[in-house]
C-alpha positions as CSV (number, residue, x, y, z in Angstrom):
1,M,-11.6,-7.2,-10.4
2,Q,-9.8,-5.3,-8.1
3,R,-6.5,-5.8,-10.0
4,L,-8.3,-4.9,-13.1
5,C,-9.9,-1.8,-11.9
6,L,-6.0,-1.3,-10.2
7,V,-4.4,-1.8,-14.6
8,V,-6.9,0.4,-15.8
9,A,-6.4,3.1,-13.2
10,M,-3.0,2.9,-14.1
11,I,-2.9,3.1,-17.7
12,A,-5.0,6.1,-17.3
13,L,-3.0,8.3,-14.8
14,G,0.4,6.8,-17.2
15,C,-1.2,8.6,-20.1
16,A,-2.1,12.0,-18.2
17,G,1.3,13.0,-18.7
18,P,5.0,13.2,-17.0
19,V,4.2,14.7,-13.5
20,Q,0.9,12.2,-12.9
21,H,3.0,9.0,-14.6
22,G,5.7,9.9,-11.4
23,T,3.2,9.4,-8.5
24,V,1.5,6.5,-10.5
25,G,3.8,3.9,-8.7
26,A,3.0,5.6,-5.4
27,T,-0.6,6.2,-5.4
28,T,-1.8,2.9,-6.5
29,S,0.5,1.5,-3.2
30,I,-1.0,3.2,-1.4
31,Q,-4.6,2.4,-2.7
32,A,-3.3,-1.3,-2.7
33,A,-2.1,-1.1,1.2
34,E,-5.6,0.7,2.2
35,N,-7.9,-1.6,0.4
36,A,-6.1,-4.2,2.2
37,G,-6.7,-2.9,5.5
38,A,-3.4,-1.6,6.4
39,A,-4.9,1.3,8.2
40,N,-6.3,-1.4,10.8
41,D,-3.0,-2.7,11.5
42,P,-1.4,-0.7,14.0
43,R,2.2,-1.4,12.6
44,A,1.0,-1.4,8.5
45,A,-0.9,2.1,10.0
46,V,2.3,3.5,10.3
47,Y,3.8,2.6,7.0
48,L,0.6,3.8,5.5
49,K,1.3,7.0,7.2
50,Y,4.6,7.5,6.2
51,A,3.4,7.0,2.4
52,R,1.1,9.6,2.6
53,N,3.1,12.4,4.2
54,D,6.0,11.4,1.4
55,L,3.7,11.6,-1.4
56,A,2.3,15.1,0.5
57,T,6.3,16.0,0.6
58,A,7.0,15.1,-3.2
59,Q,3.9,17.0,-4.5
60,R,4.4,20.4,-2.6
61,V,8.9,20.4,-3.3
62,G,8.0,19.0,-6.8
63,F,8.8,15.9,-8.4
64,D,11.3,16.9,-10.7
65,T,13.7,17.9,-7.8
66,D,16.1,15.8,-6.0
67,V,13.9,16.1,-2.7
68,G,10.5,15.3,-4.0
69,G,12.0,12.3,-6.5
70,R,13.5,10.7,-2.9
71,A,10.2,11.6,-1.1
72,L,7.9,10.0,-3.7
73,E,10.2,6.8,-3.9
74,R,10.3,6.7,-0.2
75,S,6.1,6.6,-0.6
76,Q,5.8,4.2,-3.0
77,V,8.4,1.4,-0.8
78,N,6.7,3.1,2.5
79,A,3.0,2.1,0.8
80,E,4.7,-1.6,-0.3
81,L,5.4,-1.9,3.2
82,A,2.2,-1.3,4.8
83,L,0.6,-3.4,2.3
84,A,3.2,-6.5,3.0
85,M,2.5,-6.1,6.4
86,A,-1.3,-6.1,6.1
87,R,-1.5,-8.9,4.1
88,H,0.8,-10.6,6.6
89,A,-1.5,-9.7,9.5
90,Q,-4.1,-11.0,7.7
91,I,-3.0,-14.4,6.7
92,S,-1.0,-14.9,10.7
93,A,-5.2,-14.1,11.6
94,D,-6.7,-17.0,9.2
95,V,-3.7,-19.3,10.3
96,T,-4.6,-18.9,14.0
97,Y,-8.5,-19.4,13.2
98,Q,-7.6,-23.0,11.6
99,Q,-5.4,-23.7,14.1
100,C,-8.2,-23.1,16.6
101,K,-10.8,-24.6,14.1
102,L,-8.5,-27.9,13.9
103,N,-7.7,-28.3,17.8
104,Q,-11.5,-27.8,18.3
105,E,-12.3,-31.1,16.0
106,A,-9.5,-33.0,17.5
107,S,-10.7,-32.2,20.7
108,R,-14.2,-33.7,20.0
């Protein structure tokens, strides 16, 4: 369901015009990282903050400038990194939980 909403949002923003279209990748990546819990993982939260700051910089200086374009690209990359780190933390926690369950069952 979340993926469907994300696709619909991307399509809607893409139809808004060229200025909005430039932010779609960064804003959807930031939202995906937030939804994955990046703000709750200390390492991922750092990159999520970088992504937000870079997006704000791009909005402030303009997307069509060299500085704004690079900031927008950094924003998306940092958000994707935050997403990957949040997913990794969740998977690691799940693996640890399953290992504990197996160890408890084995000791019975």
